[in-house]
N, C-alpha and C positions, 0 to 999 in steps of 0.2 A: 679397354679395345672393345671396338663393334664389330660384332659378325652377324651372319643370318642362319638361323637353323631350320631345317627342314622338319616339318609336321607330319602327321599320320595321313593327312588328306593330300598331301603333295606340295603344300602352299609353304613359303618360307616365313619365318617372324624375326623380327629384330631381337637381338639378345647381346651381352656383355658378358666378357670373359672374365671368369672369377679364378681360375687355376689352371694351369696348362700342365698335362703330362704327357709322355711319348704316345700313349695309345688313346687317349681322349682329352676332352675339353671339358670342365667344369663351367656352366652357363648360369647366368641369373637372367629372369625376363623383366622387362620393363614395366612398371605398375603391378609386379608380383600378381599378374593374373595365373601363375601356374609356380609351383614348387621348383626349386634350383634342382638341376640334374645333369649327370654325366653324359655328353653326346660323343659319337664316335665323329671322327675327321669327316669321312665321307659323305655325312649329313652335315655338314659346315661348308658356307662359301663366304668369299669376302665380297661387300658389295662397293661396287662402282659409283663415281659421282654420276647425277643423272643429267645427262646431255639435254637441257632444256630447247637447245635450236634443232633437234631431229626432226626432219620432215615427214611426220607420219602420213598416211593416206589409207583410205578405206578398204580393208583385206588384208593389211599388215599383222602380222603377230606380234605381239609385246608381251610384256609382263605390267601387270595392272596392279597398284595398290588398292585393295579395296577392304571396307570394313566387315568384319567377321560380322556373322548372323549372330543376335543377341548378345554383343559384346563392343566394348570399344576397342578392342586390339583388330589394328591393322596389319595385312598380310599381303605378301605379293603372289599373285597366281598369273598362270598363263592365260591370256585373252586375245580375243581378234577384234580390231575395229571395223564396226558395223557402219559409222558414219562420224563425220567431223564439223562442227559447228563453231567456227571462230576458234578460241583456244581450248574448246571442250570436245571431248571424243565419245562415243557411244561404243561400250565394249561389251564384248559377251565372253564369258569364261568359256574354257575349252576342257574342263575338268567338272566333274559332278560335285556338288549341285551346280546346274546352269545359274549363272546371273547376269543380268544385263543391268548394266550400270553406266552413268553419266560422269564423266571424271575429267579433271582437268591435264593439260601437258605435264606439270608436275608430278602428277600422279601415273605416268607411264615412261617406260624405257625399255630399249631393245631388248630381246631375249636374250641375247649372249654378252649383256652387260656385267656379269660376274665371273668371279674366278674361283674353283673349288680349292677348298684348304687342306693342307697338310702338314705334320710336323716338320718335315724338311724345309719347307718354304719359310718358316718362321726364324727370325733371326733373335739372338739375343748378346747383351753387351752387360758385363758385371762392373758395378762400381764399389769400391772398397769403402766399407763405412768405419767410423771411429768407434773403439768400445763406448763410449760415452753416450752416443747416438742410438745404441740399441734398443732402449726402452722407448726413445721417441720414435723409432721407426715402426713399433709394433702399435702407433695407434693408427686407424684406418685410413684417414685424409692427411697423413703425414705427406703422400706422394701427390698431393693434389696438384699442385703449384707445377711442377715438372710434368704431369700428365696435360693440364690446359695450356702449357706452352708449347711442348711437342706436338700432341696431339696423334689419337690412334694407337696408343701403346699401350702394354699392360706391365705393373711394374711389381715385384713381388719382394718379399725381405728373407735371406736366408741366413736365420739368426746362427746356426753351426757354424758357416763358413764367414761371418760376419760381410757378405756382399748383398748388394742391393743388385736384382737381376731385372733387366730392362727387355721385354719381348716386344718384336715387331714384325710385320710382313713386308716393311717397305725400308730400302735403304737410306730414305733420306731423313726417315724418322730417326735411325741409328746415328747418323753423322750427327743430328742436332743435340742428341743426347752426350755425345762426346765433348760438344762445345760447352755444354750448361752443367756437366758435372760438377766441378770445383763451385761454381755459383752456387749450386744446388745444395752442396756439402756444408759450405759456410753460412747461407742462409738458416739451414736446419740448425745450426750450432746457436745461432743469435737468437732463433725463435725457442729452444730448448730453454735458455737463460732466462728468456722473458718468461716463459711458461713458470720455471722455478719461482722467479720474484713475484709473480701473479699468487703461487700457491701460499707463499708467505704472508702477501698482504691479505688473502682472504681469510688465512688464520687469526691474523691480528685483528680484524675488522670484526671477526665473527666473536670474537671475545670481548671488544670495546662496544661495537655499535651494535645495536638491538637489530631484530630479524624485522621487525614491522613498523612502518612510519606512517602516519597519516594526519591528514593537516584540513581545517573546515574554518568557517568564518562565522564570526558572531558580531551583529550591531554594536557600533562604539556605544550606544547609551546604555548596552546591558553588560559593559565589561566589568562594572563593578559587581554584577550579579556573579559573575564569572568568578572571579576573584574572592569575593564572600567577605564577610565582615573580620578584620585583620589576617586575611588570607586562609580563613578557614576552610571554604569551599574548594579552593585550590590545593590545600593541603591533604584533605580526603582524597583527593584525584591521584595525587601523588604517591598516597599512602597504598594504593590498590596493588596487589601483588603481581609483579611482571612489567609494572610502568618503570621504564628508566628515566624518562623525564620529560617534562611538559614546558613549552616555551610560548610564550605571547608575543605577537610584533604588533604594534599599533603605528608604526612608520610609515606602512606600505600604502596604507588606504587612510581617508579621513572619514569614511563612512563605517569602515568594519574594522575589525581586529582579526588577525590572523593566528590562528591556535594549532600548534604541532603536537603531536603525542608520539614517543618514541616507547616501544614495548616490544617484549617477547614473544607474545599472543594476541590473536585477534580478540579473544574474550577481554582481555586486559583492557584494550584499545574502547572496544564496547562499552565497559563499565565506565571507563573516563569519560567518554563522551558522553555518556546519558548525565553526568553531572556537571557538565562545561558548556553544553551546548543550550542557550538561552534563546527563547524565540519569542515574538509576539503573535498571538493568533487572533482574528477577526472573527466573531460570531452574530449575526444577524438576528434580531428578536422582532416581532411584529410591535409597531408602537403602541397598540392597546394592550399588549403584555408585559410591556418596559417595566410599569410600578408593580406588577403581582411579582415578575422575578426579583425586582431591588426589594421586596419586602420579605418574602417568603422562600425563594429557593437560590438566592444568591449566594448566601453565606454557607449553606450546606454544599453547594456547588465547588465553592472554594475550599472548603474543609475535606472536601471527600478527594477531590481532584489532586489537591496540593499545590496548586498555582501559586506564585508570592504576590501577583498584582491584578485587580481588576479595575480598569477604567471605561468610561463612556467615550466612545469617540468625539473628536471635535465638532462642537455644534456647529461652527461655521462651514465644516467639511461636508455635512448632512444637511441636507435640505429641510425645510419645516414641513415640507408636502411630501416628504417621504414616508413610506407606510412601515418601515422599521428603523430600529437603533441598532447602533451597532456597539458590542461590549467587546473590550480588548484585553485579553488573558495574556499574563506574562508569566512564563515559568520555562522549565525545561521542555524539551521537545514531547516527552511521555506527558507529562502533567497537561501541557496544551491539550494535547490529543483528549485527554480524559476529560476535561473541561468541555471540549466541544460536544462528546459523545452525551454528557449528562445534559447540556442545555439542548441538543436536538432531541433526547428522548423525552424530555419533559415538554418540548413543542408538541412533540406528536401525541403526547398522553394528552395536552390539552386540547388539540384540535378533535381527538376522537370523543373526548367528553361534551364537548359541543355539539357535535353531530348527533350523540345519543339524546341530550336534553332538546334538542330541535325536532327528532324523531317522535319522541315521547310526547311535546307539546301538540305534534299534529294527531296524533293516535287518542288522546283525551278529547272529550266533548267540551265545548265551552260551558264556563260556570253562568248559572242563572241569577240576573241582577234582583237585589230584594227589593220587596215592596212595603211601604212605610203606609201606618195608618194610625189615625189618633186611636186610644185606647180610653176606658173608662175613667173619669175624674173624678177624685173624692170631693168632699165638702169644700166649697169656696175656689171651683177650679183649679185644685192642687194636685191631682192626681197624676201618676206616672204615665207618661208616653209609651207604647209598647209596639215593637215592630212585626210584624206577620210577614213570613215568608211563604207560608203553605195556605193554598186557598182553602181547603178544608178546614183549618184552624181558623181562619178567617173567617167562615161562615158561623162556626161554632160558637165562636165570642160574638158575632152579631146578634145571634139568638140569646145569648145570656143577658146581652146589654138590655134586650127587651124586656125580660123579666126584672133586672134591676131598676127600671125606670119606677117602679110602684115603692122601691125601698128609698128613693130619694138619693142614689149614689149619684144623679147627673144634676148639673144646675137648676136651681130652682124649684128642688124636693123640698120636702119638710124636714128629711134630715132624721139622724137617729139618735138614741140617747147614749149618752157616753158610757163607755163601759173600760175600766180600767185593764180587765184581762186581756184586752185587745194590744195593750200599749206594753205588756211584760216582757222585757230583754231587748226594750228599744231605748232610744235617746232622743230628746228632742224638749222642745219647751214645754209639751204636756206632760212627759214623763216627769221632767223637773219638778214642775208645780206640784205633781202628786205626791212625790216623794217629800217635797218640802211639808207639805200639811200632814202627811202622817208622820214625820217627825216631829211637828208640834204638838199632835195628839198624844204622841208618846209621852213627851217631855210633859204635859199636863198630868197623864197618870200617874208619873212618878212622883207627884205632889200630895196624892191620894184623894183627889176631888174627882171622883166620877163622874157626878152630873154636870159639874161646869166643864168636863172632857166632852161630854155628850153635845152640851150646848156649842162649845166652840167648833166640832166637827159638823153638826149639822149647819150652823151658819158659815162654815167654811164651804159645805155644799152649795147653799142658796149663793152665795158669791160666786162658787165657779160655774153653776148652770146659768145663773144670771149673766155672766161676763160670754157664756157661749150663746144665749140667747140673743143678747146685743151684737155679738159678731154677726149672727145670721141676718 
């Protein structure tokens, strides 16, 4: 039942009756902006329906519903109309603090539109309740249907006497309660019976059905991975503690398979979903690094992430002029995310290395180009070429070449006598010939003819130097 309660500043605020006593009324405020309190009857009044057709004019004293300062609570205050514009009025409060507000006609009512409340003005009507309904009427909302049907009544249940007490300040409300009482009692019995059946059903379902159900989809071409070889992967998911059942439905869609998990805890559902939810994730790699990834990093990425398959996107779908190549990783949601993490990390690392190399090349001076010059040639023009990259070294060697002219190291000189020590440790025709001659000398010595050995050696020398002279 709705009433209005006077506040300390003289304004009245809407409240609802919680309990009725001969000396006071216990009320609760709308929005709970103020705690429940016990109020004397002299500070309570009954509101009347606002007369929207009242013809207000400037200077009339009225009651206006104004919003409380720094609050969402509306309160009725005495005010005076200063001006009227259409369906709005400019009002000024008559109590401190003074407020000037613009309000609509709906928020205005005559000053004498309320009735003071007293215990004698309240009427009550008892309704006898069956003992089986005692527990039901202890429920706070058990009288809601009766209150909504009649309106502006307060209903209490007296368990000691077994009566439902209906309070109201209007005769019409009491008459309506008398008409509806039998219907209300019968409806309450049926509701109580349904509540008992609902409690039994909840007990049964709580024992049979799991507390949590979750459903998700997987692409049809990945259903085989969900099941696993001979159902191994699905068996692992069903073996998790707390899992009550897992259902696969491939009939609802041609492109996706619906998977439903029944479990007692959310943690169990997360573990099972981590084993069953397979996806395919695409990662773009620059075309210049595609071969590098295939050769060096791809196997390590697959091993560390745990993905099951790696494919390159359809070449027909990817243009040859594209700057990137798409790698498709297939696995569980977690493994695919790890693979994407590793690929992106490696790409970033390669970019940083390229930037460091370019910066290093910019800082280093350019390399000098080598200078080539013919070196000194030996007898017969078969000397070796030398490459001189230093100017000082080149000048030094040029001076030495002037000295070597008198020694016949250039083409056209006299040449020098043969010195076998010069060819020690070397290989070539001259060294081989000399060793053969020495072997022949030693073989002659072994025969014991020393003179003949000297003669052979001398002859060999003449033939050797003779051949050299002819070569020159």
